[in-house]
GUKOL-711622 format. One record per residue (C-alpha): x, y, z; residue number from 1; residue in one letter; chain. Coordinates in steps of 0.5 Angstrom, whole numbers. Layout:
BEGIN
     X     Y     Z   k r c
     X     Y     Z NUM A A
...
This chain:
BEGIN
     X     Y     Z   k r c
    31   -70    49   1 M A
    24   -71    47   2 S A
    21   -67    41   3 V A
    18   -61    43   4 P A
    10   -61    44   5 H A
     6   -55    43   6 L A
    -1   -56    47   7 P A
    -7   -53    45   8 A A
    -8   -47    50   9 L A
   -15   -46    53  10 R A
   -16   -39    56  11 K A
    -8   -40    57  12 G A
    -8   -47    60  13 R A
    -4   -53    56  14 P A
    -8   -58    54  15 Y A
    -5   -65    51  16 D A
   -10   -68    46  17 S A
   -10   -75    44  18 L A
   -10   -73    36  19 E A
    -3   -69    34  20 K A
     0   -67    28  21 V A
     7   -67    26  22 Q A
    11   -60    24  23 V A
    17   -62    20  24 K A
    23   -59    16  25 D A
    21   -57    10  26 H A
    28   -60     7  27 K A
    29   -67    11  28 T A
    23   -68    14  29 G A
    25   -69    20  30 E A
    20   -68    26  31 I A
    21   -61    29  32 C A
    15   -61    34  33 A A
     8   -65    35  34 E A
     2   -60    36  35 V A
    -4   -62    40  36 S A
   -10   -62    35  37 Q A
   -17   -60    38  38 V A
   -24   -61    35  39 N A
   -29   -56    34  40 A A
   -33   -58    40  41 G A
   -28   -56    44  42 I A
   -28   -49    41  43 V A
   -35   -49    42  44 R A
   -35   -50    49  45 K A
   -29   -46    50  46 D A
   -32   -40    47  47 L A
   -38   -41    51  48 A A
   -34   -38    57  49 K A
   -30   -33    53  50 I A
   -33   -27    57  51 G A
   -28   -30    63  52 E A
   -22   -28    59  53 A A
   -25   -21    57  54 R A
   -26   -20    64  55 A A
   -18   -22    66  56 S A
   -16   -16    61  57 L A
   -21   -11    64  58 R A
   -18   -11    70  59 K A
   -12    -7    67  60 F A
   -12     0    64  61 T A
   -10     1    57  62 V A
    -4     4    59  63 A A
    -2    -2    63  64 Q A
    -3    -6    57  65 L A
     1    -2    53  66 I A
     7    -2    58  67 E A
     6   -10    58  68 I A
     6   -11    51  69 T A
    12    -7    50  70 A A
    16   -11    55  71 K A
    13   -17    52  72 A A
    16   -15    45  73 G A
    23   -15    48  74 D A
    22   -22    51  75 L A
    20   -24    44  76 F A
    26   -21    40  77 L A
    31   -23    46  78 N A
    29   -27    51  79 G A
    29   -35    52  80 T A
    21   -37    53  81 L A
    18   -44    54  82 P A
    17   -48    48  83 L A
    11   -53    50  84 G A
    10   -57    56  85 D A
    15   -62    56  86 R A
    21   -57    59  87 G A
    23   -55    53  88 H A
    25   -47    52  89 T A
    27   -43    46  90 Q A
    32   -38    45  91 S A
    31   -33    39  92 P A
    37   -36    35  93 Q A
    33   -43    36  94 E A
    26   -39    34  95 Y A
    29   -37    28  96 I A
    33   -43    26  97 A A
    26   -47    27  98 T A
    21   -43    24  99 L A
    26   -43    18 100 S A
    27   -50    17 101 R A
    19   -51    18 102 T A
    17   -45    13 103 S A
    22   -44     8 104 G A
    24   -37    10 105 L A
    31   -36    10 106 P A
    34   -34    17 107 H A
    35   -26    15 108 I A
    28   -26    13 109 M A
    25   -29    20 110 V A
    30   -23    23 111 K A
    27   -18    19 112 R A
    20   -20    21 113 N A
    21   -21    28 114 M A
    24   -14    28 115 A A
    17   -11    25 116 K A
    14   -15    31 117 I A
    18   -12    36 118 H A
    17    -5    33 119 Y A
     9    -6    33 120 A A
    10    -8    40 121 M A
    15    -3    43 122 T A
    10     3    39 123 H A
     4     1    41 124 M A
     2     8    44 125 E A
     4    11    38 126 M A
     0     6    34 127 I A
    -7     6    38 128 L A
    -6    14    37 129 N A
    -6    13    30 130 G A
   -12     8    30 131 L A
   -16    12    34 132 S A
   -15    19    31 133 R A
   -12    21    38 134 G A
   -17    19    43 135 L A
   -15    19    50 136 D A
   -15    12    52 137 M A
   -18    13    59 138 S A
   -24    13    55 139 V A
   -24     6    54 140 I A
   -22     5    61 141 D A
   -28     9    63 142 K A
   -33     8    57 143 G A
   -34    15    56 144 F A
   -30    21    56 145 G A
   -29    27    52 146 E A
   -26    28    45 147 Q A
   -24    35    41 148 A A
   -29    38    47 149 G A
   -35    33    46 150 C A
   -38    28    50 151 P A
   -36    21    47 152 V A
   -37    14    49 153 A A
   -34     7    46 154 Y A
   -37     0    47 155 F A
   -33    -7    45 156 P A
   -36   -10    39 157 T A
   -34   -17    41 158 A A
   -32   -21    47 159 N A
   -26   -24    43 160 A A
   -22   -23    37 161 L A
   -22   -30    33 162 G A
   -15   -31    28 163 L A
   -15   -36    23 164 V A
    -7   -35    21 165 M A
    -3   -37    15 166 P A
     4   -40    15 167 S A
     7   -36     9 168 N A
    10   -30    13 169 S A
    10   -29    21 170 P A
    10   -21    21 171 A A
     2   -22    20 172 V A
     2   -24    27 173 N A
     3   -16    28 174 S A
    -4   -15    26 175 L A
    -7   -17    32 176 W A
    -3   -14    37 177 L A
    -7    -8    38 178 P A
   -13   -13    41 179 S A
    -9   -14    47 180 I A
    -8    -7    49 181 A A
   -15    -6    47 182 L A
   -18   -11    52 183 K A
   -20   -16    47 184 T A
   -17   -23    48 185 P A
   -15   -28    42 186 V A
   -17   -34    40 187 V A
   -12   -36    35 188 I A
   -12   -42    30 189 K A
    -5   -42    28 190 P A
    -2   -44    21 191 G A
     0   -51    20 192 R A
     7   -50    19 193 E A
     8   -44    23 194 E A
     5   -45    30 195 P A
    12   -42    33 196 W A
    11   -35    32 197 T A
     3   -34    35 198 P A
     6   -39    41 199 F A
    12   -35    42 200 R A
     8   -29    43 201 L A
     3   -31    47 202 I A
     9   -34    52 203 Q A
    12   -27    51 204 A A
     6   -24    54 205 F A
     5   -28    59 206 I A
    12   -28    62 207 A A
    11   -20    61 208 A A
     5   -20    66 209 G A
    -1   -21    61 210 A A
    -7   -25    64 211 P A
    -6   -33    61 212 A A
   -13   -33    60 213 E A
   -13   -28    55 214 A A
   -10   -33    50 215 F A
   -13   -38    47 216 G A
    -9   -43    42 217 F A
   -13   -48    38 218 Y A
    -9   -52    33 219 P A
   -15   -55    29 220 T A
   -19   -57    22 221 D A
   -23   -53    18 222 H A
   -29   -55    22 223 E A
   -26   -52    28 224 G A
   -23   -46    24 225 S A
   -31   -45    22 226 G A
   -33   -44    29 227 E A
   -27   -39    31 228 V A
   -30   -35    26 229 V A
   -37   -36    27 230 K A
   -37   -35    35 231 L A
   -32   -30    36 232 C A
   -35   -23    35 233 G A
   -30   -21    30 234 R A
   -25   -25    26 235 S A
   -18   -24    22 236 L A
   -18   -29    17 237 V A
   -12   -30    12 238 F A
   -13   -34     5 239 G A
   -14   -35    -2 240 D A
   -19   -31    -7 241 V A
   -24   -36    -5 242 N A
   -24   -35     3 243 I A
   -24   -27     1 244 A A
   -31   -29    -3 245 K A
   -34   -33     2 246 M A
   -33   -27     8 247 Y A
   -33   -21     3 248 E A
   -40   -19     6 249 N A
   -39   -21    13 250 N A
   -38   -14    17 251 P A
   -35   -19    23 252 R A
   -30   -22    19 253 V A
   -24   -18    16 254 Q A
   -21   -22    11 255 V A
   -14   -21     9 256 H A
   -13   -25     2 257 G A
    -9   -23    -4 258 P A
    -7   -16    -4 259 G A
    -6   -15   -12 260 W A
    -1    -9   -10 261 S A
     1    -5   -16 262 K A
     6     1   -18 263 I A
     4     6   -23 264 I A
     9    10   -27 265 I A
     5    17   -29 266 G A
     6    20   -36 267 E A
    10    26   -33 268 D A
    15    21   -29 269 K A
    16    15   -34 270 I A
    22    18   -38 271 E A
    26    17   -31 272 Q A
    24    10   -30 273 W A
    31     8   -29 274 R A
    31    12   -23 275 D A
    26     8   -20 276 Y A
    28     1   -21 277 L A
    31     0   -14 278 D A
    24     1   -11 279 V A
    21    -3   -16 280 I A
    25    -9   -15 281 V A
    25    -9    -8 282 G A
    17    -8    -8 283 S A
    17   -14   -12 284 I A
    22   -19    -8 285 S A
    23   -17    -1 286 D A
    21   -22     4 287 N A
    21   -27    -2 288 G A
    15   -24    -5 289 G A
    11   -28     0 290 R A
     7   -21     2 291 S A
     0   -19     0 292 C A
     4   -12     0 293 I A
     9   -14    -5 294 N A
     8   -11   -12 295 A A
     5   -16   -17 296 S A
     4   -11   -23 297 A A
     7    -5   -26 298 L A
     3    -1   -30 299 L A
     6     4   -35 300 V A
     4     9   -40 301 P A
    10     6   -45 302 K A
    17     3   -45 303 Y A
    14    -4   -42 304 G A
    19    -8   -46 305 R A
    25    -4   -43 306 E A
    23    -4   -36 307 I A
    21   -11   -36 308 A A
    28   -13   -39 309 D A
    31    -8   -34 310 A A
    27   -12   -28 311 I A
    29   -18   -31 312 A A
    36   -17   -31 313 Q A
    36   -15   -23 314 R A
    32   -21   -21 315 L A
    32   -27   -26 316 G A
    39   -29   -24 317 P A
    37   -29   -17 318 V A
    38   -37   -14 319 D A
    37   -40    -7 320 P A
    42   -40    -2 321 L A
    43   -44     4 322 P A
    38   -42    10 323 A A
    43   -38    14 324 D A
    46   -34     8 325 D A
    45   -27    10 326 E A
    44   -26     2 327 N A
    39   -31     2 328 A A
    33   -27    -2 329 R A
    29   -33    -4 330 L A
    24   -37     0 331 S A
    23   -45     0 332 G A
    16   -48     0 333 F A
    14   -52     6 334 A A
     9   -55     1 335 N A
    13   -57    -5 336 P A
     6   -58    -9 337 K A
     4   -51    -8 338 M A
    11   -49   -12 339 A A
     9   -54   -17 340 E A
     2   -51   -18 341 Y A
     5   -44   -19 342 I A
    10   -46   -24 343 D A
     5   -50   -28 344 G A
    -1   -44   -27 345 A A
     5   -39   -30 346 I A
     7   -44   -36 347 D A
    -1   -46   -37 348 N A
    -3   -38   -38 349 D A
     4   -37   -42 350 L A
     0   -41   -48 351 K A
    -5   -35   -48 352 T A
    -2   -31   -54 353 P A
     0   -24   -51 354 G A
     5   -25   -46 355 A A
    13   -27   -45 356 E A
    17   -29   -39 357 D A
    22   -24   -39 358 V A
    26   -27   -34 359 T A
    27   -34   -37 360 A A
    33   -32   -41 361 K A
    37   -29   -35 362 Y A
    36   -35   -30 363 R A
    40   -41   -29 364 N A
    36   -46   -30 365 G A
    28   -47   -29 366 P A
    23   -43   -25 367 R A
    22   -49   -21 368 K A
    28   -53   -18 369 L A
    31   -57   -12 370 E A
    36   -54    -7 371 F A
    39   -57    -1 372 Q A
    33   -62    -1 373 G A
    28   -56    -1 374 G A
    23   -53    -7 375 T A
    24   -46    -9 376 F A
    22   -42   -15 377 L A
    26   -37   -18 378 R A
    23   -30   -20 379 P A
    19   -29   -25 380 T A
    17   -23   -29 381 I A
    12   -23   -35 382 I A
    11   -17   -40 383 R A
     4   -17   -42 384 C A
     1   -14   -48 385 D A
    -5   -11   -45 386 N A
    -9   -12   -38 387 W A
   -14   -17   -40 388 E A
    -9   -22   -41 389 H A
    -9   -28   -35 390 P A
    -3   -26   -33 391 L A
    -3   -19   -32 392 A A
    -6   -19   -25 393 N A
    -4   -25   -22 394 R A
    -1   -26   -15 395 E A
     3   -32   -13 396 F A
     7   -33    -6 397 L A
    14   -32   -10 398 C A
    17   -26   -13 399 P A
    12   -25   -19 400 Y A
    10   -19   -22 401 A A
     7   -17   -29 402 S A
     9   -11   -33 403 V A
     4    -8   -37 404 V A
     3    -2   -42 405 E A
    -3     2   -40 406 V A
    -5     9   -42 407 P A
    -5    13   -36 408 Q A
   -12    15   -38 409 S A
   -15     8   -37 410 Q A
   -11     6   -31 411 M A
   -15     7   -25 412 L A
   -21     4   -29 413 D A
   -17    -2   -31 414 K A
   -13    -4   -24 415 I A
   -19    -7   -20 416 G A
   -18    -8   -13 417 Y A
   -11    -6   -10 418 S A
    -9    -7    -3 419 L A
    -3    -2    -4 420 I A
    -1     3   -10 421 V A
     5     6   -11 422 T A
     4    12   -16 423 A A
    10    15   -18 424 I A
     7    22   -21 425 T A
     7    29   -19 426 E A
     2    31   -24 427 S A
    -4    35   -20 428 P A
   -10    32   -24 429 E A
    -7    24   -24 430 F A
    -6    25   -16 431 T A
   -13    28   -16 432 E A
   -16    22   -20 433 A A
   -12    17   -15 434 L A
   -14    20    -9 435 L A
   -21    19   -11 436 E A
   -20    12   -14 437 C A
   -25     7    -9 438 P A
   -21     1   -11 439 S A
   -14     3    -8 440 I A
   -14     2     0 441 D A
    -7     5     1 442 R A
    -4    10    -3 443 L A
     4    12    -3 444 N A
     5    18    -7 445 L A
    12    18   -10 446 G A
    18    13   -10 447 P A
    16     9    -4 448 I A
    16     1    -4 449 S A
     9    -2    -3 450 T A
    13    -6     3 451 M A
    14     1     7 452 K A
     9     0    13 453 I A
     6     6    17 454 S A
     4     2    23 455 W A
    -1     8    26 456 D A
    -4     8    18 457 Q A
    -6     1    17 458 P A
    -5    -2    10 459 H A
   -11    -6    11 460 E A
   -17    -5    16 461 G A
   -17    -1    23 462 N A
   -17    -5    29 463 M A
   -19     0    34 464 F A
   -26     1    29 465 E A
   -26    -6    28 466 F A
   -26    -8    36 467 L A
   -30    -1    38 468 Y A
   -36     2    36 469 K A
   -38     9    38 470 R A
   -45    11    41 471 R A
   -48    17    42 472 S A
   -48    19    50 473 I A
   -51    24    55 474 E A
   -50    25    62 475 K A
   -55    29    67 476 A A
   -52    35    70 477 A A
């Protein structure tokens, strides 16, 4: 049978472009699919009429769209769905295997990501309740209503939600899922190595009864991505530090870049640090270290050397395993040059005095290695003498973290922006300081993994407040 072809979807309609890119197995180079590419002109043309896509969703109530989302979640997890326009279909097992082949994620991590997406889709009512702080969603249907006995009205901030997606972790797609229940169509620019998840989600939604017009799937280049962001009223953009800086002052764009998530152990709990090793190790290494919510730094008031060594003993011996091994903990790199860059960046910064790769003595070889044709990075734990060292506050797409001794009184002044902080303390004074710290987005009080997500309390941005704005309203008696 021919190689699957993923067409662009222009308001749900397949579009076969002359220009195509090949998505390949990261180990063997075998072609897994061809993906049609569209140019910026097509994006501009289609977005000029995006109001039609929004109108297709306005025909439904929020309650109906919540039901459709739940049904789509079950289809995404368990169903056999169309894969492109050449007669191919894709079972859940085929999705897992194919995504693993092109992204480097082992099967077990793909399954866990699928479960996260499924949970979000089948608990959308709870999620919207949390995001809207208990708003009766019929207010969105009618445009106005009451909340806590007061008149209230909301209006949409955009005709569509633009999405410039990454290739590192499929679970990030869960961030845009509330938009469908909130009657906002999506315009998706998929990651080059990971078109599978957004395409499968779109097919699941359509099979569940959502209007096809509400979904745009636009594999495109940098210029096309820019048009998605420019012309959609609201956008989510995933990228590195440079992307984050590009859009940091644009309220129409929610940037998901490096998280610089951290674990802090307070003076009152540091003597029990061994009790928290499981939480620390999981925060650093779960999902192959690929998430912005993976901990990339551990700040402690003392015992930094001992703690770094204990973490290194747990993570240093971790080696790549076959993709279908249920015990696999490391992800391969679809782009080997990224692994080479990370490996080189760490070694280069280790030349600056005041840092030690503690995992080096526990590894079974070099940090970067080839395994079964793929490129992998073993975990790296760096002990730094001070927070000013260039490796103290870094984040990489692999299990990586620094361990730094910092006086508790200086921690919150030094940590900088942190997407998630797990603070292990019961000190009332330190807890109060943590609660008032403006550089922490999400705060876990106690030994809670940075990887633990509460869907009704978003770890980065609030999709309801992003897509709807409250207005004053007065009605004549």
